NUDO-850337 format. One record per atom (N, C-alpha, C): residue in one letter; x, y, z. Coordinates in steps of 0.1 Angstrom, whole numbers, plus 5000, padded with zeros to 4 digits. Layout:
N
AXYZ
...
***
This chain:
180
G279511693792
G279011823790
G277511823790
C277011933785
C275511953785
C274911863775
T275511823764
T274911743754
T274511603760
G275411543767
G275211413773
G274111413783
S273911523790
S272911523801
S271511573797
G271411613784
G270111663779
G269611783786
L270411873789
L270012003796
L269912113785
F268812113778
F268612213768
F268712353773
D268112383784
D268112513790
D269512553793
R270412463798
R271812493801
R272512523788
G272212453778
G272812483764
G272412613759
L271212653761
L270712793757
L271512903765
A271712873778
A272512963787
A273912983782
V274512863778
V275912873772
V275912953759
L274912933751
L274713013739
L274713163742
A273913193752
A273813343756
A275113393761
E275813313768
E277213353773
E278113373761
M278013283751
M278913293739
M278613423732
R277313453730
R276913573724
R277413703731
S277213703744
S277713823752
S279213833752
A279913723750
A281413723749
A281913753735
G280913763725
G281313793711
G281713663704
V281413553709
V281813423702
V280713383693
R281013373680
R280113343670
R279713193670
P278413163671
P278013023670
P278412953657
S278612823657
S279012753645
S278012643643
N278212563632
N277412453630
N277512353641
F278712343647
F278912253658
F278012293670
T277912423672
T277112473683
T275612433680
L275212463668
L273812433664
L273512283665
S274512203661
S274312053661
S274112013676
S274912063684
S274812023699
S273512073705
L273112193701
L271812243706
L270612163701
V270712123689
V269612033683
V269511903691
R270711843693
R270711713701
R270111733715
L270411853721
L269911883734
L268411893734
A267911963724
A266511993722
A265711853719
T266411773712
T265811643709
T265611563722
R266611563730
R266511483743
R265511543752
A265311673751
A264311743759
A262911743753
N262811673741
N261511673734
N261011813730
R261911893726
R261612033722
R262012053708
T261511973699
T261911973685
T261612103678
Q260412163680
Q260112283674
Q261112393678
E261512403690
E262512503695
E263812483687
A264212353685
A265412333677
A265312393663
F264212383657
F264112443643
F264112593644
E263412643654
E263312793655
E264712843658
L265512783667
L266812823670
L267712813658
C267712713651
C268512693639
C268212803629
D266912833627
D266512943618
D267013073622
S266813113635
S267213243640
S268713263640
I269413163644
I270913173644
I271513173630
A270913093621
A271413093607
A271213233601
K270013293604
K269813433598
K270613533605
E270713533618
E271513633625
E272913633622
F273513513620
F275013503618
F275313463604
N274313463595
N274513433581
N275213293580
L274713203587
L275313063588
L274512973579
R275212893571
R274612793563
R274712663570
L273512603573
L273412473580
L274112363572
N274912283579
N275612173573
N274912043574
V275411933569
V274811803569
V274611753583
H275511793592
H275411743606
H274211803613
V274011933611
V272812003617
V271511943611
Y271511933598
Y270311873592
Y270011733597
N271111653598
N270911513603
N270311513617
N270811603625
N270211613639
N268811663639
L268511753630
L267111793629
L266211683624
I266611613614
I265911493609
I265711393620
Q266711363628
Q266611273639
Q265711323650
A265711453652
A264711513661
A263311483657
C263011493644
C261711473639
C261311323641
T262211233637
T261911093638
T261911043652
S262511113661
S262611063675
S261411113683
N260811223679
N259711283687
N258411293679
S257511363683
S256211363678
S256011433664
S257111503659
S257011563646
S256811463635
G257511353636
G257311243627
G257911253613
L257511163605
L258011153591
L257711273582
T256611333583
T256211443575
T257211563577
K257511593589
K258511703592
K259911653588
A260211533590
A261611483586
A261711493570
L260711453563
L260711463548
L260811613544
A260111703551
A260211843547
A261611893550
T262211853561
T263611893565
T264611843554
F264411713550
F265211663539
F265111743527
G263811783523
G263611863511
G264312003513
Q264312063524
Q264912183527
Q266512173525
M266912063530
M268412023529
M268812023515
L268011953506
L268311953492
L268212083486
W267212163489
W267012293484
W268212383487
D268712363499
D269912443504
D271212393498
K271112293489
K272312223483
K273312163493
V272712113503
V273512033513
V273311883509
H274411813507
H274411683502
H274111583513
P273111503512
P272811403523
P273911303523
D274211243535
D275211143537
D274511013541
K275410913545
K274910783549
K273910793561
R274310883570
R273410893582
R272110953578
T272111053570
T270811123565
T269911013560
Y270410933551
Y269610833544
Y269210723555
A270110683564
A269710583574
A268610633582
L268610753587
L267610813595
L266210813588
I266210873576
I265010893569
I264410763563
L265310673558
L264810553553
L264210463564
R264810463575
R264310383587
R263010443592
A262810573591
A261610643595
A260510603585
C260810593572
C259810543562
C259410403565
I260310323568
I260010183571
I259110173584
A259510243594
A258710243606
A257310293604
S257110383594
S255810443591
S255110363580
Q255710253575
Q255210173564
Q254910263552
N255810353549
N255610443538
N256510403526
V255910313518
V256610253507
V257010363496
A256110453493
A256410543482
A257610633485
D257610693497
D258710783500
D260010703502
C259910583508
C261010493509
C261710463496
A260810433486
A261310403472
A261910533466
R261310643468
R261810773462
R263110803468
L263310793481
L264510823488
L265610723484
M265310603483
M266310503479
M266810523465
R265910573457
R266210603443
R267210723443
L267010823451
L268010933453
L269310883458
A269210803469
A270510753475
A271310673465
A270710603456
A271410523446
A271910603434
G271510733433
G272010823422
G271110803410
L269910753412
L268910743401
L267910863402
G267410903391
G266311003391
G266711133395
G267811193390
G268211323393
G269111353404
A269511253411
A270511283422
A271811313417
D272511403424
D273911443420
D274911323420
A274811243430
A275711133432
A275111033441
A275510913439
A275110803448
A275810803461
V275110763471
V275610753485
V275710603488
A276910553491
A277110413494
A276510383508
L275410313508
L274710283520
L275310153526
P275310143539
P275810013545
P274909893541
N275509783539
N274709663534
N273509633544
E273709653557
E272709623566
E271409713563
L271709843561
L270609933558
L270009893544
L270809873535
L270309833521
L269409713522
T269809613529
T269009483531
T267709523538
E267809603548
E266509643555
E265509703546
V266009803538
V265209873528
V264609783518
L265509693512
L265109603501
L264109503506
E264209453518
E263309353523
E261909423525
F261909543531
F260709623532
F260009643519
L260809693509
L260209723496
L259709593489
A260409483490
A260009363484
A258809303490
R258609313503
R257409273510
R256209343506
S256409473502
S255209553499
S254609513486
Q255409463477
Q255009413463
Q254209523456
E254509653459
E253909763452
E254709793439
P254109833429
P254809853416
P256009943417
I255910053425
I257010153426
I258210083433
A257909993442
A259009923449
A259709813440
T258909733432
T259409633424
T260209703412
S259709813407
S260409883397
S261809933401
L261809993413
L263010033419
L264009923421
I263609813427
I264509703429
I265109653416
R264309643406
R264809603393
R265809703388
D265609833389
D266509933385
D267809933393
L267709903406
L268909893415
L269709773411
S269109663408
S269809543405
S270709553392
R270409653384
R271209673372
R272409763374
L272509823386
L273609913389
L274809833393
P276009883389
P277309813394
P277409813409
G277809703415
G278009693429
G276709673437
M275609653430
M274309633437
M273809483435
E274709393436
E274409253434
E273409203445
I273509273456
I272609233468
I271209243464
C270809323454
C269409333449
C268909213442
Q269809133436
Q269409023428
Q268308933435
R268508903447
R267608813454
R266208873456
Y266109003454
Y264809063456
Y264009093443
V264709073432
V264109093419
V263108983416
S261809013414
S260808913411
S261008873397
K260908743394
K261008693381
K259708703374
P259708743361
P258508763353
P257708633351
***
């Protein structure tokens, strides 16, 4: 279909056909359009489209749409700042991040060498510091994040690693805890 070929304009045409036929767009529709926009390097248009459709159809964006918006930011020139703002909006809208959300945004923090936000996001993912619930991250991602934080030797990172190592099921953290 259109998503695989990256034809954002064709996707917009299909959306127009849906509207004229009285078919209400869904989160699946938005998610597909965001992927198309990302492949076409039209990130800002993806955000504008999500905003206008959500308002017009009283649609609450779901985790899949937010994940694709975050991926659009990290894949294109919008970068980490826009991805973090989108993550913040997601939380504000009471949409719970999932494994993919954290994988996208944590890897963007690592790529940007952003220790502070990486530590803050990892704290949220682990259910520390006001998060509703912990998200079980894949061991590969957890190792990637812990190695990045441990290499930084910044106090915020070493404090987080120590806190994580005390959580049940987080034995993987033990090798990154610095001995006093």
